[in-house]
N, C-alpha and C positions, 0 to 999 in steps of 0.2 A: 136201196141198201144204205144203212147208216154209215157215216164216215167213221174211220178208226180214230183212236185217241191221237195218233201221230198226225193224221190228216186234219183233225180239228185244231190241234196245236199250231200247225202251219198256217191255218186260216186266220187265227187270232194272234199270231206272233207279231210284236212290234219290231223285234230285232233279236239277233243271236250274237253273242260275244264269247269267244274263247280266250281266257286270260288267266295268268297266274293270280292266285288269291293270297293266302297267307304265306309269307316267306320268313324263315328264321335262320340266321347265320350265327355261327359261334366262333369267337376269337380266342385262341390260346397262345401262350408264350412258352417256348421250349424250356427255358430255365426252371419253370415251375409247373409244367404241364403234367409231369409224372414223377413218382417217388425217386427213381434213380437220378434224374436230373436235379431234383431238389437237394438230394444228399450231396451231389457234387458241388453245389453252390454254397451250402451252409459253412463248410470250413473256411471258404474265402471271406465270409463275414465274421468268422471267429465265433460261430454258434454251434453248439452240439444239437443233435437231432431231438433230444428230450427237452431242449430249450427252444423249440421251434416257435413257441408263442412270443418269445422276446424279439424274434425277427419279424413275425407277422403283425404284432400289435401296432407298431408305428405305421405300417402300411394301411391297416384298418383305419386308424385315426386320420390319415391323410385323405383317404377316399371319402370318409365322412365329412371332413372339413371342406373338401372340394365341392361336395354336393351342396352344403350350406352356402358356400360362396357363390355358386352359380344361381341358386335360388334368390339370394339377396341381390345380385347384380341384375337379374331379370325382373325383380320386383314381385316375385311370386312366393307363395308359402306352400311347403309340402305337407303331406298328411301321413301320419304314422298309423299303421294298422297293427293292432296287437296280435291278430291272427288273420290268415288269408283264407282259411277253409270256409267255404260257403259265401265268399265275397267275390263278386265279379269286378275286377279292377277296370275292365273296359267300360262298364256302365258308370263307374265313378268318374272316369275321365271324360266320358261323353257328356255328363252333366256339366263339367267344367267348361268344355268346349262350347256347349250351347250358350253359356253366359259370356265366354271370352271372344268367340268368333274364330274364323279359320285363317287369320293372318299368320305369316311365318313367325317362328320364335319358340322359346321354351314355354311349356305348359306346366302348371303346378304338378309336381310328381308325388310319388308314394315311397314310403319306406316300410318294409315288413320283415319280420324275422321268419325265415323259411328254410327248407332243406337245401343243402348245397354239398358238392363233393369237397373233401378236405383230406389232410394227411394225418396219420396217426403213428406215433413212434412205437416200435416193438423191440423186444430184446429176447434173443434166444440164448438161454443160459448155458446150454451144453457146448456149442462151439464158441460161445462168447461173441456173437454177432449182434449188432444193433442196426436199425434202419427205419425207414418210413414205409407205410403202405396206405393205399387209398381207402378212405372210409366215408361214410355218410354222416354229415353233421348238420348243424343249423347255425345261421349267421344273419346279421342284419343285411338286407339286400335293398339297394336303391333302384328305383324305376324312374328313368328320365323320359318324359314325354315331350315331343316337339313336333312342330309343323315345319317340315323341310321344304325348301323351294323346289327341289327336284323330285324327292320321293314322297312328298306329302306327309300325312300323319304317320309317325313311327315312334318307336321307343327303344331304349337301351337298358338292359338289365345288368346291373353291376353288383356282384357279391362283394362284401367287404373283407372276405377272408380268403387266403390262398387255397386253390390256385387262381382265384379271380377270373374265372371263365366268363367273358363278356358275351351276352346274347343281344343281337340286334334284330328287331322285328319291323317289317313294313308290309303293306298290302299293295299288290300291284294295281288294284283298282284305283287306289288313291294316287299312285304314280301316273296312271293313265289320265286321271282328271287333271293333273298338273300339265300334261301335254295338250289336252283339249282346250284348256282355259286360255292360254296366250295365243293359240291358233285361231281363236274366234269360233270354235265349234261348240254350239250350245248343247248343254246336257243337264240332266237332273239325277241326283243320287238319293237313295234311301238307305241309310246306314252305309254299308260298303258295296252296294250293288247299284248299277245304272238302271234306271227305269225309262230314261229318255236320252237319246243321242241324235243330234241333227244329222250326223254323217256316220252311220254304222260301219260301212266298208273302210273308211279312213281310220276309224278307231281300232278296227281289227288289224290293220297294217301296223299301227303303232304297238299294239299288244304283242304281236309276233316278233317284234324287234327287241323285246326286253331281254337283257343279258345280265345276270347277277354279277358276273366276274368284273364287269366294267366299273363297279362301285367299290372295289377293294380299297382304293385310296380314301373314299368317304368313310368306310368302316374304320379304317385306321385313325382318321381324324376324330371320329366320335369316341373311339376307345381312349385316345390320348386326352380328349377333353373331359370325359366323365370318369376315367380311371387313370389318373396321372401317374400311378406307381409303375405303369408299363415302361416308362422311360428308364427304369432301373434294370431292364432286361434287354441288353443290346443285341441279342441274337435274333431279334425280329419277332414276327408274329406268324400265325397260321390261321387262315379262315376257311371254314367249311360250311356247307349248307346242312343244317340240322333237320329242317322240316320245310316242305314245300307242298302247296296245294294247287292243283291245276283245275280250274273251274270252267264249266261250260254253262253260261247263263242264257236261258231262253226267256225273253222278256215279253210279257203279254200286254195287250193294249189296255186292259182293265181287269180288275179283280174278278168281276163276274164271269170273265172268259176262262180264267184259270181254275176257279173253284170246282166246277163239275168234272174237270179233267184230272186234277191232282189226286182226288180221293181214290179213283181206280188205280192210278199209277202207284200211289203209296201202298195200296193193298197188294198189288202185284209184286212190289219190291220186297215184301216180307214172305208171302206164301209160297210162290213158285221158286224163288232164288235160294240156293243153298251154298254153304261155304265152299264145298268142293268144286262147284262150278266157278266161283270167283277165283279159286286157286288156279284153275286152268287159264282164266283170263290173265293172271299175272305170270303164267308160265311155270306154275308150281304143281306138284302132285303130293297129295297126302293119303295116307292109309285111311280107310273108312272110319276107324275109331278116332284118329287124330282130327279128321275133318269135322266130326261131330263133337269134339271136345274143345279144349281151350285154344287150339290153333286157329279155329274159325269162330267168329262171333257175330251176332246181329243185335244191334241196339235200336230200340224204338223209343224216341224221346219227342213226344208231341208231334209236330209236323215233320220231324227229321228222321230219316232212316239211314243207318250206318252199318255196312258189312265190313268186317275186318278179317284179314288173313295174316296173322303175325302183326307186324308193324304197319304194312300198307292198309289203306282203308278206302272204301268207295262210299260216298255219302250223297244223299238227295235231300234237299230242304226247300222249303217255301219261304222266300224272303219278301216280306211286305205284301204277300198275297198276289204279287204280280210276276215274280221271278222264280 
């Protein structure tokens, strides 16, 4: 009797690692996080809500000048993208890192004009009320890339316009590499996936001890470093996890071992699996018409399969032909 796909994968597996992958945290400041708070601060600065630009423009210039100063001090030059649609920023930075090397420090960053939340003044003539409301706008956004001694490769996204919501991204695989390197555990990575680790069980122990909350002080330091206007908001900050990916990596000894297994897995992931079944996996229930509509979706992008139920998603991909 032929071995099953699972049995063959176990026979050819070099190691298995469960680890967080992509992690994105967002920092906000109560004084400018929502319209009511912003309206309470403007009178203190002697600014009317319809003159919000007068208050925000000096902050924009300070963020911009700070970005230029950091680039000059680090001896790097940033790149301005006229548009971000169709451009993979990660690929541009990967090319820079290939020339620069993995040593700690600031990496040449990017600046791009893209969508951001903002405030818009409004006026209700009947009761004579004025105020601010959240709206969608566009502003210059700075991307700071760096190699951190603890978190490895990461970046900070800093919009130059209020409410200046800072996003910090890191990948737990890079963090794990920073733990393995000084401990003398040999490993090899392809992109952000491990293809070889001398001590898989020890690596798994480290991966299970990752706690995002322990780095709140580091996030605060990065925000103060790359978005200096936050010092004008003394009520402190609030950090929340905006996005997190939990990965289970099955690493094969060689590409020839994974190739005949991945194709039937990829086919099975599309044909038998339905959105309503995944909804039950996440403890949700949808009416048949909702499960067949926009609530549940399946994307087929080359070697990647992605099933989504609302915002949560379950993905399967082939990294480097071995993972």
